[in-house]
N, C-alpha and C positions, 0 to 999 in steps of 0.2 A: 686492808692490811697496808695501802702505801699511806695513809694519814697516819697508822701507829709508828712507822718508821720515821716519818718526819718529825713527830713530837718527841721521841727519843733522841733524836740528832739534837734538837734544840735544847733538850733537857742536858745534853752532856755538855753543850757549849754555855749554858748558864752556869753548870757545875764547875765547868773550869775557870771561868770567870770569877766566880766566887772563891775558889780557892786562891787564887791570885790576890783578890782583894783582902781575902782573910790573913794570907801570909805577910802582906802590907800592913795590914791592921796591927798584927802582932808586934811587929816591928815599932810602930808607933807606941804600941801600950808599953814596950820595955823603957821607953824614955819618959813615959808618965804614968807611973804606978797609980797615980791618983785616980787617974780616969778608968781604972780598971773594973770597977764595978758597973761605970756606965758603958764601958766596952762590951761587957759580958751581955748587957741587957739589950744593947744595941745589935749585938750577933744574933743573939735569940730571937730578937724580933724580926731581922734579917732573913735568917735562914729558915724559920719555921715555915713561911707560906712556900716555900721551895721544898722544905721537906714533906709537906703535906702534899705538894704537886707530885713529888717523887714517888709518894705512897700510892697517889691516884692512879700515876702512870703505870706503876709495878701492878696494881690491882687489874688495870686494864690489858697488862701485857698477860697476864696470868689468864684473865678472863678469855684474851683472844686465843692463846695457846689450847685452852680447854677445850674452845669452838673449832680451831683448827683440827684439834685430834679427833673432836665427832664428825669435821667435815671430810677427813680423811677416812673415816670408819665408814661414813655414808657413800662415800666414792667406791670405798672398795666392795660395800654391799650392791651398790649402784654397777658395777663391773660384773660381778657375779649374775646379779640379774640379766645383765645384757647378754653376757655368754650363754645363759640358760635359756634366754629367748633367742638367740641364734641357734642354738641347738634344736628349740622346740621348732623354730621355723624351718632348720633343714629337714627333720622328723616330716613337718607337716609337707613340705615340697614332694618328699618321698613318697608319703602317703597319696598328695595329688596325682602324683605320676601314674603309682600303681591304681588309682581310680580310673585313670583316663585308660590305661591298658584294657582294665577290666569294662570299662564302657565300651572299648572298641572291640572287645571279645563278643560282648552282649550283642553288639550292631552286627557283628558278622556272623554269630551264631543265628541271629534273627534274621537275617537276609539268607543264610543256608536253609533256615527252616522254611522261609518262603519260598525258595528256590524248590525244595523237597515238596512243597506243599502244590506247587505248580506241577511237578513232573506226577505226582498223585492223581490229579486233577486229569492231566493229559492221560495217563495211563488208564483211568477209569473210562475215560472218554474212548479210548482204543477197544478197551473191553467189551465197552456197550456195542460199539460198531462191530467187533468181530462177533460178539453175540448175535447180533442181528444177522451177519453173513452166515454162521452157523444153521442159524434158522433158516434162511433162505436155501442153503445148500441142502439141508434136510428135506426141504420141501421139492427141489429138483431132483435128489435122489430117489426120491420116491416116485416122482413123475418118470425118471428114466428106468427105473426096475421095472414100472408097467410096460416101458417102452421096450426092454430088453425082452420080456416075455413076448411081445408081439413080433421082434426082430427074430427071436428063437424059431417062432412058427413060420416066419418067411423064410427064414433059413433051409429049415426043412423042405419047405417047397423048393427052394433055390437048388438044392442039391440033387433033388430029383431031375428039375431042369438040366443041371449041369450032366448028369449022366447022359440025359438025350443029346447035349450040345456035344460032348466027348465022341460019341458015337459018328456025329456030322463031320467033328474035325478029322477023325482018322481017314474019313471018307476024301476030304478036303485035302489032307496031307498026300493022300495018293495021287489026287488030280494035281498038286502042286510040284509033285516028284516029276510026274510026267511033264509039265510044263517048264521045270528047271532043265530036264535034258533036251526039249525044246530050244530052250534060250541058249545053251551050250552051243548049240548048232548054229544058231544066229550069230553069237558072239563070233565065233569063227570064221563066218563069212562076214561080219563087220571088219574083223581085223586083217583080214584078206584084202577087203575094199579099202582100209586105211592105207595098206602098204601099196596099192595102185595109187591113191591118191597123192601120197607124199612124193612118189616117183615121177608124177605129173607137175606137182609144186616146183620139184630140182629142174624140171624142164623148163617150167614158165619162168624161174628165176633167171635161168641161162638166157633164155628168149628175150626179157627185159633188159639184162644187161647190154646184150648184143644191140636192142633197140636204143638205149641210150647213148651207147656208145657211136650210133649212128646219126641220133639226134644231134648231141654234141658235135659231130664231124659237121653235119648239115648247118648248126648256127654258126659255128664258126666260119663256114663257107659263105653264109647268106648275111649275118649282121655285120656292118662296117663298123670302123674305129672312129668315125667322123660322122656331122650331118651332111656331108658334100652328095650323097645319095638321094637325099630327101630334097623335095622342091616347096616344102609347106613349112608352117610356123605350127609345130605341135610337138608333144613329148615323144621321144622315139628311143630305143635301146641301142646302147652301144657295147661292141667287144673290145675290151682295151688290153694289151699284153700287160700281165703283171698284176691287173686288179680284177679281170672277168668282166662280167656282165653289170650294167647299170644304167638308168635311165637318165637322159638329158633334154632339155629344152632346146628345139632348133628354131631358128629364125631365119626366114627367106625374105623379109618385107623391108627390114632397116638398111640393108646395105647390100643386098644380094643374096643368093642362095646359099646354104652350106654353112651358116654360122651357127656355132656353138654358145648359148648364152651360159657364163660363168658366174655373173654376178646382177643382181637386179634388185633395182630400190624404185617402187612404183606405189606402194600403198601405205609405209610408215607402221606396218603391223608387225615386225620382226624385231626384235633387239638382237644389235650385231655387238654387245658388250659380251662376248664368249670367250671360254678358255680355249688353250691349244688344242686339245683333243676334239673339242667341237668344231673349231676350224679346220682341223686336218680331215675331218670327215664329211663335213657339210650341213647344212641346216635350212631350213625355210619350206616354203611351199612353191612351186613352179606357177601357181596362180596370182602370187602376191611376190613379196620380197624373197630373196634366197641367195645364198652363196654355196657354189657347187662342191666344195672341198678341195683344200690344198693338196692333197695326195693324188685325186684325180687329175687334176689341173698338170700336176707334174707327170703323170702318167701318159696323158694325153700328148702334152708339148714335147717330151723327148723324143717321140715317134720321128718327127720329121719338123720342117720350119712353119711356124706358125703366125699369122697375123692378130694384131688386138685392135679391135675397133670398140670407141667408147662412144655413146650416146648421151648426151647431154641435155636438160630441158630446165632453164633457169626458172626462177621464181615469178619473173615477168611473162613466161610463155616463150622465150626465145628458144630456138634449137641448134645447137652445135654438134659437131663430133671431132673425135681425135683418132689418130691411127699411128700404130707402131708396127714396122715391118718384120719384126724378130722377137717375138713374144715367148717367154719362157720361164719356168721357174724350176729351181733346184731340187734335190732329193731332200729328205727330213733330216737327214746328218747335218746338211749344209744349211739349214734353217730355213728352206724353201726360197731361196735368194731369188731377186727379182732382175730379168734381162727384159730390154725394151725394143732394141734396135732405132732405125730413123723416124722421127716425128713427121706428122704432115696432118691436115686437116683444116676445117671452117673456123676453129678457134687457133688466136694467135699465140697463146702462151702455152708453152710445154710443162704444164705443172706436174707430170708424172715424173721428169727427168732427178729431181731429187731422191725420188725412191729407189733410183736404179743401183743394182747391186747391194740393195739392203734386205737383211733377213726380215722374216715377219715376225710381229711383235704382238703379244695378246698380254692381258694383266697377269697371268701368271707366268709368263716367259719373256722377259727384257731383253730384245736385241736391238733395240735402237741404239744411239752414239750420243744421245744426250746424257749429261753427266748428274744432274739433280732428279730427273723425274722420268717414270716411266709413261711415255706418250698414251699407249693403250689405257693406261688407269686414267690419265688426264683427261682424255678426249672420248673416254667409254667406247673404245671400239679397236678391232685388232686391224693391223694395215701395215704394210712395208714402211714403217716409220724411219726417218733419219734423225731429225731433233726439230721439230716432230714432220711438219708435212705441208706442202703447198696445195695439194689435193687429199682430201680421205673420202673416198665414194663410199666407205662403211661407216661414217660418223653419223651421230643421231641427227635426225630431222631437226632443224634449225640453223642458227649461224655457223655450225661448224662444218657443215655439208656443203662443200665449195669447190671450184676450180680456180684457183687463186682466190684472192679475196673480192676480186671485181664481180665473180659468176657465183652467186649462189643459187642452189639447184633445190629443185622438189623434185626430179627424176634422175635416174643414171642407170646406163647398164653397159656391161663387160661382157664382148663377144668375140670368140675366136674361131678362125677356120686356116685349114693348110693353105699355105703360101701359092701352092702351085695351082689351087682352083680360081685364083685371080685372073690368071693367064687365058682361061678358056671363055 
């Protein structure tokens, strides 16, 4: 197609050139009539090839137009065929979809059929099993029918026996009635006895109450409030106003008679890192380490003036003591504040003085005067901490159990007794 368009363009250009040449040639011929024939011949010879070529081009154009018309007709037929193929393809896809649906239905019906077949097999198995059970039951029924006949015979025999037993029951009923009347008589006698016993129990309770009152009066009269009456080193009961009876460890060996041991460190078996309630109540064993209890110490020392004696044994075996002539602690509302009095003893350092007028401190109740730390938490022990201490006889065994830094300890005891006993 492109080649034909180029040939037509060339042809038009040549034709235009030819027309211009022909016009120029005619003007020349007017001046030279003589050469008219020669011009005509020359024109014919010149134009003829061009006219032949023009005819050829025109024929080719006509052929090309015919071919193009045929090509357009073929394209039109092809498009119709294409649309027809598209319609056939869409129809095929719809039929394929329907075929898939039919396949799925067939598979589902096949599965349903298999399931039904399984159910049928199961039902047949159950029917066979039940038939076997029916046969077995029929056999058992036949056996039981025979047994039933035997039971009927036995029942007749039992009925006759029952008649005889009914007569015996009547006789027994008469006897039981007689016995019941006798039981009623005994019951009345028992009730009367119970009334007498209840009266005696009430009399016994009154007697016991009177005995308890007498015993308490006797105990209050006989049991002392200190260890002064005892001359040994053993556990004895005390009766202290406001707290009642409790046991204490008395000591008459270390510093004379009548001492109450309120604290003891001799074995290292007891943990002294305790809370406020435990220190208030007391803890430990009199055979090893113990703390008597803040409330008991307060109740004892408020009765009269007490002396404090501290027995110390250093890690190298040296023995020392420290005395304070007016020891007491306040009540719980005041934090069990410590008072000491004057210091004396074989040890030269008054290490307890820094704790005077200090409240007791435990890890759950911080009464020390330190700004940053709870001394009981830091040193794992309750004590009359200031910030924190020069001696702490409740500290864990090790470098913190000291009387000043110069005296590391392995044993310590705190003992108190009334000041008046010193004059005896």
